[in-house]
Backbone as XML, in Angstrom:
<?xml version="1.0"?>
<chain id="A" units="angstrom">
  <residue number="1" name="UNK">
    <atom name="N" x="93.992" y="121.351" z="112.667"/>
    <atom name="CA" x="94.086" y="120.556" z="113.883"/>
    <atom name="C" x="93.556" y="121.378" z="115.053"/>
  </residue>
  <residue number="2" name="UNK">
    <atom name="N" x="92.742" y="120.729" z="115.873"/>
    <atom name="CA" x="92.137" y="121.419" z="117.003"/>
    <atom name="C" x="93.148" y="121.580" z="118.133"/>
  </residue>
  <residue number="3" name="UNK">
    <atom name="N" x="93.097" y="122.755" z="118.749"/>
    <atom name="CA" x="93.981" y="122.946" z="119.898"/>
    <atom name="C" x="93.229" y="122.608" z="121.184"/>
  </residue>
  <residue number="4" name="UNK">
    <atom name="N" x="93.913" y="122.701" z="122.289"/>
    <atom name="CA" x="93.347" y="122.297" z="123.573"/>
    <atom name="C" x="92.120" y="123.135" z="123.950"/>
  </residue>
  <residue number="5" name="UNK">
    <atom name="N" x="92.083" y="124.394" z="123.567"/>
    <atom name="CA" x="90.937" y="125.253" z="123.868"/>
    <atom name="C" x="89.704" y="124.799" z="123.090"/>
  </residue>
  <residue number="6" name="UNK">
    <atom name="N" x="89.887" y="124.393" z="121.840"/>
    <atom name="CA" x="88.765" y="123.894" z="121.038"/>
    <atom name="C" x="88.207" y="122.603" z="121.621"/>
  </residue>
  <residue number="7" name="UNK">
    <atom name="N" x="89.086" y="121.731" z="122.053"/>
    <atom name="CA" x="88.656" y="120.468" z="122.644"/>
    <atom name="C" x="87.887" y="120.724" z="123.944"/>
  </residue>
  <residue number="8" name="UNK">
    <atom name="N" x="88.406" y="121.605" z="124.766"/>
    <atom name="CA" x="87.736" y="121.952" z="126.022"/>
    <atom name="C" x="86.373" y="122.583" z="125.756"/>
  </residue>
  <residue number="9" name="UNK">
    <atom name="N" x="86.293" y="123.443" z="124.771"/>
    <atom name="CA" x="85.027" y="124.084" z="124.422"/>
    <atom name="C" x="84.015" y="123.051" z="123.919"/>
  </residue>
  <residue number="10" name="UNK">
    <atom name="N" x="84.461" y="122.118" z="123.080"/>
    <atom name="CA" x="83.567" y="121.074" z="122.593"/>
    <atom name="C" x="83.021" y="120.228" z="123.741"/>
  </residue>
  <residue number="11" name="UNK">
    <atom name="N" x="83.895" y="119.874" z="124.670"/>
    <atom name="CA" x="83.460" y="119.086" z="125.827"/>
    <atom name="C" x="82.476" y="119.867" z="126.691"/>
  </residue>
  <residue number="12" name="UNK">
    <atom name="N" x="82.716" y="121.150" z="126.845"/>
    <atom name="CA" x="81.821" y="121.989" z="127.630"/>
    <atom name="C" x="80.438" y="122.048" z="126.971"/>
  </residue>
  <residue number="13" name="UNK">
    <atom name="N" x="80.397" y="122.197" z="125.651"/>
    <atom name="CA" x="79.123" y="122.260" z="124.936"/>
    <atom name="C" x="78.372" y="120.934" z="125.028"/>
  </residue>
  <residue number="14" name="UNK">
    <atom name="N" x="79.088" y="119.834" z="124.953"/>
    <atom name="CA" x="78.452" y="118.514" z="125.098"/>
    <atom name="C" x="77.835" y="118.374" z="126.483"/>
  </residue>
  <residue number="15" name="UNK">
    <atom name="N" x="78.571" y="118.774" z="127.504"/>
    <atom name="CA" x="78.070" y="118.697" z="128.880"/>
    <atom name="C" x="76.876" y="119.617" z="129.074"/>
  </residue>
  <residue number="16" name="UNK">
    <atom name="N" x="76.916" y="120.813" z="128.522"/>
    <atom name="CA" x="75.796" y="121.742" z="128.623"/>
    <atom name="C" x="74.563" y="121.160" z="127.950"/>
  </residue>
  <residue number="17" name="UNK">
    <atom name="N" x="74.715" y="120.580" z="126.775"/>
    <atom name="CA" x="73.591" y="119.938" z="126.083"/>
    <atom name="C" x="73.012" y="118.802" z="126.919"/>
  </residue>
  <residue number="18" name="UNK">
    <atom name="N" x="73.869" y="118.015" z="127.566"/>
    <atom name="CA" x="73.411" y="116.906" z="128.404"/>
    <atom name="C" x="72.602" y="117.417" z="129.596"/>
  </residue>
  <residue number="19" name="UNK">
    <atom name="N" x="73.092" y="118.479" z="130.223"/>
    <atom name="CA" x="72.402" y="119.039" z="131.381"/>
    <atom name="C" x="71.064" y="119.655" z="130.991"/>
  </residue>
  <residue number="20" name="UNK">
    <atom name="N" x="71.014" y="120.340" z="129.868"/>
    <atom name="CA" x="69.754" y="120.931" z="129.408"/>
    <atom name="C" x="68.738" y="119.848" z="129.055"/>
  </residue>
  <residue number="21" name="UNK">
    <atom name="N" x="69.192" y="118.768" z="128.440"/>
    <atom name="CA" x="68.286" y="117.665" z="128.112"/>
    <atom name="C" x="67.746" y="117.018" z="129.387"/>
  </residue>
  <residue number="22" name="UNK">
    <atom name="N" x="68.586" y="116.847" z="130.392"/>
    <atom name="CA" x="68.149" y="116.269" z="131.661"/>
    <atom name="C" x="67.142" y="117.180" z="132.353"/>
  </residue>
  <residue number="23" name="UNK">
    <atom name="N" x="67.351" y="118.467" z="132.260"/>
    <atom name="CA" x="66.421" y="119.416" z="132.882"/>
    <atom name="C" x="65.060" y="119.366" z="132.203"/>
  </residue>
  <residue number="24" name="UNK">
    <atom name="N" x="65.050" y="119.280" z="130.889"/>
    <atom name="CA" x="63.802" y="119.195" z="130.153"/>
    <atom name="C" x="63.066" y="117.899" z="130.495"/>
  </residue>
  <residue number="25" name="UNK">
    <atom name="N" x="63.803" y="116.814" z="130.609"/>
    <atom name="CA" x="63.208" y="115.529" z="130.966"/>
    <atom name="C" x="62.590" y="115.593" z="132.354"/>
  </residue>
  <residue number="26" name="UNK">
    <atom name="N" x="63.254" y="116.277" z="133.263"/>
    <atom name="CA" x="62.752" y="116.390" z="134.635"/>
    <atom name="C" x="61.433" y="117.151" z="134.673"/>
  </residue>
  <residue number="27" name="UNK">
    <atom name="N" x="61.264" y="118.112" z="133.808"/>
    <atom name="CA" x="60.020" y="118.888" z="133.781"/>
    <atom name="C" x="58.840" y="118.064" z="133.290"/>
  </residue>
  <residue number="28" name="UNK">
    <atom name="N" x="59.111" y="116.976" z="132.602"/>
    <atom name="CA" x="58.049" y="116.174" z="132.027"/>
    <atom name="C" x="57.477" y="115.148" z="132.996"/>
  </residue>
  <residue number="29" name="UNK">
    <atom name="N" x="58.017" y="115.072" z="134.210"/>
    <atom name="CA" x="57.505" y="114.133" z="135.201"/>
    <atom name="C" x="56.112" y="114.572" z="135.627"/>
  </residue>
  <residue number="30" name="UNK">
    <atom name="N" x="55.200" y="113.612" z="135.755"/>
    <atom name="CA" x="53.837" y="113.980" z="136.158"/>
    <atom name="C" x="53.778" y="114.462" z="137.605"/>
  </residue>
  <residue number="31" name="UNK">
    <atom name="N" x="53.006" y="115.485" z="137.814"/>
    <atom name="CA" x="52.806" y="116.044" z="139.150"/>
    <atom name="C" x="51.316" y="116.309" z="139.304"/>
  </residue>
  <residue number="32" name="UNK">
    <atom name="N" x="50.754" y="115.871" z="140.414"/>
    <atom name="CA" x="49.334" y="116.086" z="140.683"/>
    <atom name="C" x="49.174" y="117.119" z="141.787"/>
  </residue>
  <residue number="33" name="UNK">
    <atom name="N" x="48.112" y="117.901" z="141.708"/>
    <atom name="CA" x="47.819" y="118.852" z="142.773"/>
    <atom name="C" x="47.138" y="118.153" z="143.935"/>
  </residue>
  <residue number="34" name="UNK">
    <atom name="N" x="46.404" y="117.078" z="143.631"/>
    <atom name="CA" x="45.721" y="116.304" z="144.658"/>
    <atom name="C" x="46.162" y="114.856" z="144.563"/>
  </residue>
  <residue number="35" name="UNK">
    <atom name="N" x="46.210" y="114.183" z="145.698"/>
    <atom name="CA" x="46.586" y="112.774" z="145.752"/>
    <atom name="C" x="45.583" y="111.962" z="144.941"/>
  </residue>
  <residue number="36" name="UNK">
    <atom name="N" x="46.082" y="111.099" z="144.075"/>
    <atom name="CA" x="45.168" y="110.310" z="143.250"/>
    <atom name="C" x="44.511" y="109.177" z="144.038"/>
  </residue>
  <residue number="37" name="UNK">
    <atom name="N" x="44.946" y="108.926" z="145.265"/>
    <atom name="CA" x="44.332" y="107.900" z="146.107"/>
    <atom name="C" x="43.254" y="108.479" z="147.021"/>
  </residue>
  <residue number="38" name="UNK">
    <atom name="N" x="43.602" y="109.520" z="147.788"/>
    <atom name="CA" x="42.669" y="110.031" z="148.795"/>
    <atom name="C" x="42.086" y="111.410" z="148.462"/>
  </residue>
  <residue number="39" name="UNK">
    <atom name="N" x="42.684" y="112.119" z="147.523"/>
    <atom name="CA" x="42.131" y="113.395" z="147.082"/>
    <atom name="C" x="42.572" y="114.628" z="147.855"/>
  </residue>
  <residue number="40" name="UNK">
    <atom name="N" x="43.411" y="114.471" z="148.881"/>
    <atom name="CA" x="43.863" y="115.663" z="149.615"/>
    <atom name="C" x="44.913" y="116.410" z="148.784"/>
  </residue>
  <residue number="41" name="UNK">
    <atom name="N" x="45.075" y="117.673" z="149.059"/>
    <atom name="CA" x="46.055" y="118.490" z="148.346"/>
    <atom name="C" x="47.468" y="118.068" z="148.727"/>
  </residue>
  <residue number="42" name="UNK">
    <atom name="N" x="48.303" y="117.875" z="147.725"/>
    <atom name="CA" x="49.704" y="117.505" z="147.970"/>
    <atom name="C" x="50.465" y="118.786" z="148.299"/>
  </residue>
  <residue number="43" name="UNK">
    <atom name="N" x="51.151" y="118.828" z="149.439"/>
    <atom name="CA" x="51.888" y="120.042" z="149.825"/>
    <atom name="C" x="52.965" y="120.409" z="148.803"/>
  </residue>
  <residue number="44" name="UNK">
    <atom name="N" x="53.131" y="121.697" z="148.589"/>
    <atom name="CA" x="54.119" y="122.197" z="147.637"/>
    <atom name="C" x="55.527" y="121.705" z="147.978"/>
  </residue>
  <residue number="45" name="UNK">
    <atom name="N" x="55.814" y="121.594" z="149.268"/>
    <atom name="CA" x="57.138" y="121.133" z="149.698"/>
    <atom name="C" x="57.415" y="119.709" z="149.216"/>
  </residue>
  <residue number="46" name="UNK">
    <atom name="N" x="56.380" y="118.862" z="149.218"/>
    <atom name="CA" x="56.548" y="117.490" z="148.735"/>
    <atom name="C" x="56.830" y="117.492" z="147.239"/>
  </residue>
  <residue number="47" name="UNK">
    <atom name="N" x="56.120" y="118.299" z="146.494"/>
    <atom name="CA" x="56.347" y="118.387" z="145.049"/>
    <atom name="C" x="57.769" y="118.858" z="144.776"/>
  </residue>
  <residue number="48" name="UNK">
    <atom name="N" x="58.237" y="119.847" z="145.528"/>
    <atom name="CA" x="59.606" y="120.336" z="145.357"/>
    <atom name="C" x="60.626" y="119.267" z="145.716"/>
  </residue>
  <residue number="49" name="UNK">
    <atom name="N" x="60.369" y="118.510" z="146.767"/>
    <atom name="CA" x="61.306" y="117.478" z="147.203"/>
    <atom name="C" x="61.445" y="116.377" z="146.159"/>
  </residue>
  <residue number="50" name="UNK">
    <atom name="N" x="60.399" y="116.158" z="145.390"/>
    <atom name="CA" x="60.415" y="115.137" z="144.345"/>
    <atom name="C" x="60.544" y="115.768" z="142.964"/>
  </residue>
  <residue number="51" name="UNK">
    <atom name="N" x="61.343" y="116.807" z="142.881"/>
    <atom name="CA" x="61.435" y="117.607" z="141.659"/>
    <atom name="C" x="61.700" y="116.792" z="140.402"/>
  </residue>
  <residue number="52" name="UNK">
    <atom name="N" x="62.449" y="115.719" z="140.487"/>
    <atom name="CA" x="62.775" y="114.944" z="139.298"/>
    <atom name="C" x="62.036" y="113.615" z="139.252"/>
  </residue>
  <residue number="53" name="UNK">
    <atom name="N" x="61.055" y="113.460" z="140.127"/>
    <atom name="CA" x="60.295" y="112.222" z="140.183"/>
    <atom name="C" x="58.809" y="112.527" z="140.087"/>
  </residue>
  <residue number="54" name="UNK">
    <atom name="N" x="58.033" y="111.569" z="139.638"/>
    <atom name="CA" x="56.578" y="111.777" z="139.624"/>
    <atom name="C" x="56.047" y="111.981" z="141.038"/>
  </residue>
  <residue number="55" name="UNK">
    <atom name="N" x="55.107" y="112.853" z="141.190"/>
    <atom name="CA" x="54.495" y="113.108" z="142.496"/>
    <atom name="C" x="52.982" y="113.039" z="142.296"/>
  </residue>
  <residue number="56" name="UNK">
    <atom name="N" x="52.421" y="111.868" z="142.574"/>
    <atom name="CA" x="51.001" y="111.655" z="142.337"/>
    <atom name="C" x="50.208" y="111.356" z="143.603"/>
  </residue>
  <residue number="57" name="UNK">
    <atom name="N" x="50.914" y="111.095" z="144.714"/>
    <atom name="CA" x="50.249" y="110.722" z="145.954"/>
    <atom name="C" x="50.808" y="111.518" z="147.136"/>
  </residue>
  <residue number="58" name="UNK">
    <atom name="N" x="50.000" y="111.636" z="148.185"/>
    <atom name="CA" x="50.475" y="112.254" z="149.420"/>
    <atom name="C" x="51.446" y="111.293" z="150.098"/>
  </residue>
  <residue number="59" name="UNK">
    <atom name="N" x="52.121" y="111.750" z="151.119"/>
    <atom name="CA" x="53.121" y="110.941" z="151.818"/>
    <atom name="C" x="52.489" y="109.667" z="152.380"/>
  </residue>
  <residue number="60" name="UNK">
    <atom name="N" x="51.338" y="109.792" z="153.030"/>
    <atom name="CA" x="50.711" y="108.633" z="153.657"/>
    <atom name="C" x="50.309" y="107.573" z="152.632"/>
  </residue>
  <residue number="61" name="UNK">
    <atom name="N" x="49.686" y="107.996" z="151.543"/>
    <atom name="CA" x="49.256" y="107.040" z="150.523"/>
    <atom name="C" x="50.454" y="106.405" z="149.819"/>
  </residue>
  <residue number="62" name="UNK">
    <atom name="N" x="51.503" y="107.194" z="149.573"/>
    <atom name="CA" x="52.705" y="106.638" z="148.947"/>
    <atom name="C" x="53.371" y="105.628" z="149.870"/>
  </residue>
  <residue number="63" name="UNK">
    <atom name="N" x="53.438" y="105.939" z="151.151"/>
    <atom name="CA" x="54.030" y="105.010" z="152.116"/>
    <atom name="C" x="53.226" y="103.722" z="152.188"/>
  </residue>
  <residue number="64" name="UNK">
    <atom name="N" x="51.900" y="103.832" z="152.183"/>
    <atom name="CA" x="51.052" y="102.643" z="152.215"/>
    <atom name="C" x="51.278" y="101.793" z="150.956"/>
  </residue>
  <residue number="65" name="UNK">
    <atom name="N" x="51.314" y="102.431" z="149.808"/>
    <atom name="CA" x="51.532" y="101.722" z="148.548"/>
    <atom name="C" x="52.873" y="100.990" z="148.563"/>
  </residue>
  <residue number="66" name="UNK">
    <atom name="N" x="53.915" y="101.671" z="149.038"/>
    <atom name="CA" x="55.242" y="101.058" z="149.085"/>
    <atom name="C" x="55.292" y="99.921" z="150.110"/>
  </residue>
  <residue number="67" name="UNK">
    <atom name="N" x="54.556" y="100.037" z="151.202"/>
    <atom name="CA" x="54.545" y="98.968" z="152.203"/>
    <atom name="C" x="53.851" y="97.716" z="151.674"/>
  </residue>
  <residue number="68" name="UNK">
    <atom name="N" x="52.960" y="97.900" z="150.707"/>
    <atom name="CA" x="52.265" y="96.773" z="150.083"/>
    <atom name="C" x="53.049" y="96.196" z="148.913"/>
  </residue>
  <residue number="69" name="UNK">
    <atom name="N" x="54.223" y="96.795" z="148.628"/>
    <atom name="CA" x="55.065" y="96.284" z="147.539"/>
    <atom name="C" x="54.872" y="97.014" z="146.228"/>
  </residue>
  <residue number="70" name="UNK">
    <atom name="N" x="54.092" y="98.068" z="146.228"/>
    <atom name="CA" x="53.895" y="98.855" z="145.005"/>
    <atom name="C" x="55.005" y="99.860" z="144.827"/>
  </residue>
  <residue number="71" name="UNK">
    <atom name="N" x="55.047" y="100.477" z="143.695"/>
    <atom name="CA" x="56.077" y="101.480" z="143.418"/>
    <atom name="C" x="55.487" y="102.847" z="143.277"/>
  </residue>
  <residue number="72" name="UNK">
    <atom name="N" x="56.085" y="103.619" z="142.440"/>
    <atom name="CA" x="55.642" y="104.984" z="142.188"/>
    <atom name="C" x="54.440" y="104.986" z="141.340"/>
  </residue>
</chain>
């Protein structure tokens, strides 16, 4: 029979596995060095701010796309 320490350890390992899987998934998001609309270099700060999201456009082009009803 498992004691409370074993149960806590199992839960901790499950949570660690979940966090590691989420981190790996976040790394797979596409990131462009240049905006795919206008071709200017996307600032590093923008890429960092969107760490878990795709970053394919500069701020201006993304804002224009969203104002027209487009998404990411």
